[in-house]
C-alpha positions in Angstrom: -0.3 14.4 -4.1 -0.1 13.9 -0.3 3.2 13.8 1.5 4.6 10.5 2.9 3.1 9.7 6.2 3.2 7.6 9.2 -0.4 6.6 8.3 0.8 4.8 5.2 3.6 3.1 7.2 1.2 2.0 9.9 -1.2 0.5 7.3 1.7 -1.4 5.6 2.9 -2.7 8.9 -0.6 -3.8 9.8 -0.9 -5.7 6.5 2.5 -7.3 7.1 1.6 -8.4 10.6 -2.0 -9.4 10.0 -1.9 -11.0 6.5 -4.7 -13.4 7.6 -7.1 -10.4 8.1 -6.6 -8.7 4.7 -7.3 -9.7 1.1 -4.5 -9.8 -1.4 -6.0 -9.0 -4.8 -4.8 -10.8 -7.9 -3.1 -8.4 -10.3 -2.3 -8.6 -14.0 0.7 -6.2 -13.6 3.8 -7.9 -12.5 5.1 -5.0 -10.5 2.0 -4.4 -8.4 0.6 -5.7 -5.1 -3.0 -4.8 -4.2 -4.5 -5.3 -0.8 -7.9 -4.8 0.6 -8.0 -3.9 4.3 -11.3 -4.0 6.3 -12.5 -0.6 7.4 -12.7 -1.9 10.9 -9.0 -1.4 11.1 -8.2 2.0 12.6 -6.2 4.3 10.2 -4.9 7.7 10.9 -6.1 10.6 8.7 -8.4 8.4 6.5 -9.9 11.6 5.0 -6.5 12.5 3.6 -5.0 9.1 2.7 -8.1 7.1 2.0 -10.5 9.3 0.1 -14.0 7.8 -0.3 -14.5 6.2 -3.8 -11.5 8.0 -5.2 -7.8 7.1 -5.5 -4.8 9.0 -4.1 -1.3 8.3 -5.6 1.7 8.9 -3.4 5.3 8.6 -4.5 7.3 7.5 -1.5 10.4 9.6 -1.0 13.9 8.2 -0.7 13.9 8.6 3.1 10.8 6.4 3.3 12.5 3.8 1.1 15.7 3.8 3.1 13.9 3.5 6.5 11.4 0.9 5.4 13.4 -1.2 2.9 12.8 -4.5 4.7 9.1 -4.0 4.9 8.8 -2.9 1.3 11.0 -5.8 0.2 8.5 -8.2 1.7 5.8 -6.7 -0.5 8.1 -6.7 -3.5 8.6 -10.4 -3.0 4.9 -10.8 -3.6 5.1 -9.4 -7.1 5.8 -11.3 -10.3 8.4 -8.8 -11.4 11.3 -10.0 -13.5 13.4 -7.2 -12.0 15.7 -7.9 -9.1 15.0 -4.6 -7.3 13.3 -1.3 -7.6 14.2 2.4 -7.2 10.7 4.0 -6.8 7.6 3.0 -4.9 4.2 4.4 -5.6 1.4 3.7 -3.2 -2.2 4.2 -4.3 -4.8 4.4 -1.6 -8.6 4.8 -1.4 -11.7 3.8 0.5 -14.2 1.6 -1.3 -17.3 2.5 0.7 -19.6 -0.1 -0.8 -17.2 -2.9 0.2 -16.2 -1.3 3.6 -12.6 -1.7 2.4 -9.4 0.4 2.3 -7.5 -0.2 -0.9 -3.7 -0.2 -0.8 -1.9 -0.7 -4.1 1.9 -0.8 -4.1 3.7 -0.3 -7.4 7.4 -0.9 -7.7 9.3 0.8 -10.5 
């Protein structure tokens, strides 16, 4: 598991600010938001955080949650969760080469 990173924060911020340029992917799970980001978007350390045709799961630490609560809450509001809040956030990332897309999946526990 990779450590928390500015790379993930930057991608989440990009998604938040450019929602018209990304694809929100319908999910069956009520606590998950999945987003496809075009690979034309520059990301830092893609070889670490967006492995090609594989997934990487990263549990965000408490400092990340504390610093970025407003940003994460915006994504949580997109879920269909019956819970009022969350205590853990897991972010799964990967690069889908055939679709030229970075995948970002945010799971709220």
